[in-house]
C-alpha angles and dihedrals in degrees: 000000000000123000090248090055090047090055094054119095116268093249089060091056103069095177093054092042091052090050091052093047094048091048093048093049094047092047091050092049091050092050091047091050090050091053090046090050091052091049091047089054090051090054094041118126092203120106097199129079091236092053092049090049089051090053090049092054091047093046096132099056091039095052092041090057092048091047090056089048092051090047089053091054091048092049091047097038092123090054092047091049091049089052092052092047091050092050090050095048100038105033108126122244110263094235093047090047092051092049092048091050092051093049091047091048091052091049091050091049091052091049090050092049092050091049092050093050093047090050091050091049091051092050090049092051091050089050096055113125131172088254097053104030093111091054098039100049094062089049091052090049092050093050093049092049091049091048091050092047093049096046115123119242121257090244092055091050091050090048091050090050092050092049091049091052092047091048091049091050091048093049092046092050091049088054092224090155090066107101093198093060091046090050092052091057090043090055091051090052090048091056091052091047093049091056096042118115094262096051107026094092095054092041094051091042094056092041091050092047091051092050093044092049092049091048093050093048092048090050089052092050091048090049090054097045096046094034090237096311120137119268126257097277096041092044092050092050091048093051091046090050092051090054095042097044099029097147092052092049090049093054096038102034096135091051093045096048099033125241097277094049092043091052091051091048092051091049092050094047091047091053093047092051093048092047097048120350093185092056095042099045133053117240095263093050091045091051090049090051091050091050089051091054090047091053090048092051090047092052091047091051092048091049091050092049092051090054 
């Protein structure tokens, strides 16, 4: 790019402006993806480093899924709140629940025993032959008597039926069959597990690596788009410092710019002076340069005359 083009404002250099815009957008996307990868690791359900790294790479689909789940909860927050209120108001007393479970278990055991005895009696009846009828009939009688003796009472069956209906209504009201609600709570447990003492090192390690990689890549993109120049904030501070502390910059220019930049600046100024001194220098500096050349020519003439 020519010096004249360099002197034009940035908005009048579309190629340079496009380069800056592309670099800024790409750097922002990389940083955003790094932050998303770190968040995906925090929400990861995997316990291994490899699994957490996989979730970091697939941050976009993972977070998209969790966003839809969170949106579902927000949209159905009244339903979720009603579920929590129902659970608070209708949850059974622990002692009553334990007694109901024991009674139901006993009823189920008696039903199972009756069924087993009836099945055994049926098998014995099917196995009757003229040769074993005297032995089989008593067995059938014993099984039938055991089945009758072990039968549950009508009241226990009705109680079991009522408890089953109440349990079904309670589970339905709690919406436990909804996989989205279950996944929300699973994600909360995953976050707590990831920052537990046994997983916090691997979680923070993968998160830190994702953020560091994104930062390094964004720095590389910024280096390419600005050709190594400072960013907006750093460049503004540097220009403000040069105006505010001009004498110090003038006496310590190599230190302020750095040796590579100072060498480039000297090379550029040297070329401009050689190409067109009147254009490169102000009148006072040009007059001083002309006087220097006159003194040099005078010294050369004097030296030649002396020889």
